[in-house]
Structures are given as structure tokens and as C-alpha cells.
C-alpha positions as CSV (number, residue, x, y, z in Angstrom):
1,M,0.0,0.0,0.0
2,P,1.4,3.4,-1.1
3,I,2.2,6.0,1.6
4,V,0.3,9.2,1.1
5,S,1.2,12.6,2.8
6,T,-1.0,15.6,3.3
7,T,-0.3,18.9,4.7
8,K,-2.8,21.4,6.7
9,D,-2.6,24.1,9.2
10,C,-1.5,23.4,12.6
11,T,-4.7,24.8,13.9
12,A,-6.7,22.3,12.1
13,L,-5.2,19.3,14.1
14,S,-7.7,17.5,16.4
15,D,-7.0,16.1,19.7
16,A,-7.3,12.5,18.3
17,E,-4.7,13.3,15.7
18,L,-2.4,14.8,18.4
19,A,-2.8,11.6,20.4
20,E,-2.0,9.5,17.4
21,M,1.2,11.4,16.8
22,A,2.0,11.0,20.3
23,D,1.6,7.3,20.2
24,L,4.2,7.1,17.3
25,G,7.0,7.8,19.4
26,A,5.6,6.6,22.9
27,D,8.4,4.3,23.7
28,R,11.2,6.6,22.7
29,E,13.3,8.8,25.0
30,Q,12.8,12.1,22.9
31,G,9.6,12.8,24.9
32,F,7.2,14.1,22.1
33,D,4.1,13.3,24.1
34,I,0.8,15.0,23.7
35,G,1.6,17.9,26.0
36,F,4.6,18.8,24.0
37,L,3.1,18.3,20.8
38,S,0.1,20.6,21.7
39,K,2.5,23.3,22.8
40,E,4.6,23.1,19.5
41,R,1.4,23.2,17.5
42,E,1.2,26.8,18.6
43,E,4.7,27.3,17.4
44,W,4.5,25.9,13.8
45,V,2.1,26.8,10.8
46,L,1.8,23.5,8.9
47,V,1.7,19.9,9.8
48,T,2.4,17.1,7.4
49,Q,1.2,13.6,8.1
50,A,2.2,10.5,6.2
51,R,-0.3,7.6,6.1
52,E,-0.2,4.0,4.9
53,G,-3.9,3.5,4.5
54,K,-5.3,4.8,7.8
55,K,-2.0,3.9,9.7
56,L,0.1,7.1,10.7
57,R,3.8,6.3,9.5
58,G,5.1,10.0,10.2
59,Y,4.5,13.5,10.8
60,S,6.2,16.8,10.6
61,Y,5.6,20.4,12.0
62,C,6.9,23.0,9.5
63,S,6.8,26.5,8.5
64,L,7.5,28.2,5.1
65,E,8.8,31.7,5.9
66,R,11.6,34.3,5.1
67,I,14.4,34.8,7.2
68,G,16.1,38.1,6.3
69,G,14.3,38.0,3.1
70,T,15.5,34.2,2.3
71,P,12.8,31.6,1.6
72,C,13.1,28.9,4.0
73,L,11.5,25.5,4.7
74,L,11.9,24.9,8.5
75,I,11.2,21.6,10.0
76,G,10.5,22.1,13.8
77,V,9.2,18.7,15.2
78,A,9.3,15.5,13.0
79,S,8.9,11.7,13.8
80,V,8.8,8.7,11.6
81,D,7.8,5.2,12.4
82,R,10.7,2.9,12.9
83,T,9.7,0.2,10.4
84,T,11.0,-0.9,6.9
85,R,9.1,1.9,5.4
86,A,10.7,4.6,7.3
87,E,12.6,6.1,4.4
88,A,9.4,6.0,2.2
89,A,7.5,7.8,4.9
90,L,10.1,10.5,5.0
91,K,10.5,11.0,1.3
92,S,6.7,11.1,1.2
93,I,6.6,13.9,3.9
94,L,9.4,15.8,2.2
95,A,7.9,15.7,-1.2
96,D,4.6,17.4,-0.2
97,Q,6.5,20.1,1.9
98,Y,8.9,20.8,-1.1
99,R,5.7,21.0,-3.3
100,R,4.4,23.7,-1.0
101,A,7.8,25.3,-0.9
102,L,7.7,25.6,-4.8
103,L,4.2,27.2,-4.5
104,A,5.4,29.7,-1.9
105,F,8.5,30.6,-3.4
106,P,8.2,30.0,-7.1
107,D,11.8,30.4,-9.0
108,E,13.8,30.8,-5.8
109,D,16.2,28.6,-4.1
110,V,15.0,27.6,-0.5
111,L,17.0,27.0,2.6
112,L,15.7,23.8,4.5
113,G,16.8,23.9,8.1
114,T,16.1,21.6,11.0
115,R,17.6,20.1,14.2
116,L,18.9,16.4,14.1
117,F,19.4,13.7,16.8
118,S,21.5,11.4,14.9
119,A,23.3,10.8,11.7
120,D,20.4,9.2,10.4
121,G,18.6,12.6,10.1
122,Y,21.0,13.6,7.4
123,R,18.8,11.7,5.0
124,V,16.5,14.8,4.9
125,F,19.2,16.6,3.0
126,S,19.5,14.2,0.0
127,G,19.5,16.2,-3.2
128,L,20.3,19.3,-1.5
129,L,23.6,21.7,-2.0
130,D,25.9,23.3,0.4
131,I,24.9,21.4,3.4
132,V,26.5,22.4,6.8
133,P,27.9,21.2,8.9
134,L,29.7,18.6,7.0
135,P,33.0,16.7,8.3
136,G,36.0,18.5,7.2
137,H,34.2,21.5,6.2
138,K,35.3,25.0,8.0
139,A,32.1,26.9,8.1
140,T,32.3,30.5,6.7
141,G,31.1,33.6,8.8
142,E,27.9,33.5,6.9
143,E,27.4,29.8,7.4
144,R,27.8,30.3,11.2
145,A,25.4,33.3,10.9
146,W,22.9,31.1,9.4
147,G,23.4,28.6,12.3
148,R,22.7,31.3,14.6
149,R,19.5,32.6,12.8
150,L,18.2,29.1,12.8
151,A,18.7,28.7,16.6
152,K,16.9,32.0,17.2
153,R,14.0,30.8,15.2
154,F,14.2,27.5,17.2
155,R,14.1,29.7,20.3
156,C,17.4,28.6,21.7
157,E,20.0,30.9,20.2
158,R,22.0,31.2,23.6
159,R,22.5,27.7,23.8
160,L,24.2,27.3,20.3
161,D,27.9,26.6,19.7
162,D,28.0,28.3,16.3
163,R,31.3,26.6,15.3
164,A,30.2,23.0,15.9
165,F,26.7,23.9,15.3
166,I,25.4,22.0,18.6
167,L,22.5,23.2,20.5
168,R,23.0,22.2,24.2
169,G,20.1,20.8,26.2
170,D,18.5,22.7,29.0
171,G,16.6,20.0,30.7
172,S,13.5,20.3,28.8
173,V,12.1,18.2,25.8
174,A,13.8,19.6,22.6
175,G,12.3,19.5,19.2
176,G,14.1,18.1,16.2
177,L,13.9,15.3,13.3
178,D,13.4,12.0,14.9
179,F,14.3,9.6,12.2
180,V,16.2,6.3,12.2
181,A,16.3,3.9,9.3
182,A,18.7,0.9,8.6
183,K,21.2,0.7,5.4
184,L,21.0,4.4,4.5
185,K,23.8,6.1,2.4
186,L,25.0,9.0,4.3
187,P,27.6,11.6,3.7
188,E,31.1,10.2,4.6
189,R,32.1,10.4,8.2
190,V,28.8,12.3,9.2
191,E,28.7,10.2,12.2
192,E,31.7,12.2,13.6
193,L,29.6,15.3,14.1
194,F,27.6,13.6,16.8
195,G,30.3,12.4,18.8
196,D,29.7,15.5,21.2
197,V,26.0,15.4,21.0
198,D,24.0,14.0,23.9
199,A,20.7,13.4,22.5
200,A,19.1,12.1,25.6
201,A,20.1,15.3,27.2
202,G,18.4,17.4,24.7
203,D,21.5,18.2,22.5
204,R,20.8,18.8,18.8
205,L,22.7,19.6,15.7
206,V,21.6,22.4,13.7
207,V,22.0,21.5,10.0
208,F,20.8,23.3,6.9
209,G,21.1,23.0,3.0
210,W,20.0,24.6,-0.2
211,A,16.9,23.2,-2.5
212,M,17.7,24.7,-5.9
213,A,14.7,26.4,-7.7
214,E,15.1,24.1,-10.8
215,D,15.2,20.8,-8.6
216,L,12.1,22.1,-6.9
217,A,10.3,23.0,-10.3
218,K,11.0,19.5,-11.6
219,G,9.8,17.8,-8.6
220,K,13.2,15.8,-8.0
221,L,13.4,16.5,-4.4
222,G,11.9,14.1,-1.8
223,R,11.3,11.3,-4.7
């Protein structure tokens, strides 16, 4: 059965849907319970849900906005079911969000930014250019500035190490992209970036990359 994703305003989420989203990660340490998801609903504009039939396989709170005039697709909180269909669910979510980005920002490159728990999350940046951070890459001043801009948007600017792009936990539940899948092809040595990230303590890695306008127009991304 195919996985189909739909996107709607966060304000349209029902209590039953929130409970279903919370159940998806009920046995995980990230703490995305119904209370946390209810609060995050107020912080983000859109929610994408991936379903296989009636079964929820993943979700993502996101927003399409401009930061300093630059078009951005920001993923605030996302979680994908840890099954053999995990990557298919993630691709479906991204494809729908990229479609919306194209409608919102036609003929423009779009920055995708999020917070990651682990190296598996780099799968979200497949097909994007100028991904930061990457092993062996010394971030430029502008790239570090983007890290700070994103940290500010995620409401945790003061906890960012803008050289390592690590957000330090403060004891509360932290958002980000919760995605784990086996046998993924990831950028070489990307696991090294998480050597000093204590996800259980709320640490996150701020990561961003660029979706080119022509790739968005051709529907290449998220497929």
C-alpha cells in the first residue's frame, strides 16, 4: 500500500490526531508526548502527516517563511515510524513539503533547516547543496550566521555553539527530526559530527542545506 502525505494548518489538528502522533513515539526517549506536541502546534504553521492506509507512519511540523528575505522551509518537530517503510514515509513527507515550498517561493532557491538527533537525519538533506555542517568543512562566517539565525528561530539561540552547530539541552524536551532507518547512504564520516551530541540530554545538531529552484520546479526532491 502506498504512503500518502497531506499537509494542513496546525490549527486544524484534532485532539485525536495529536494523540495518534504522540503514540508514534511513545516508547522513545525524545519525549514527544501529547503535551509537548500541543505546545509545539502553537509555534508552527503547517503539519504534514504520512499515512499508509489509515495508519500514521510519520508527521512533521514545519513552516514556510522568510528569514532576512531568504525563503526557508523549517522543520520544527518531526517523527517517523521505525519500520522498513521509514525512508518511504520520510520521502513522502518531504515531497509534499517541497511542493508547498515551490508554490510559496516560485523560481527561488529555498533553505531547508532543522535539528537532528543522529546521523540518520542527514537523509532529509538528500539532493540538497551546500549542506552545513559536514565533516572536514570549515564553516564560513555567513554559514555560522545561518546557524545562529536558525537557533534563534528554534528559540534557543543562547545555547548554540556556532562553530560546532550544536545546541545544548537545557533539561526540557527539545524538538527536532526523529528519524532512524537501516542501510542508509549518508555523507562520509557524518557520524563524527554527533560525537559530542548527547541527544538524551536534549542536545541537537543544527543542519541546513539549499534546495535549488530548478530541482523544486522539476519535482526531483523527496522522491
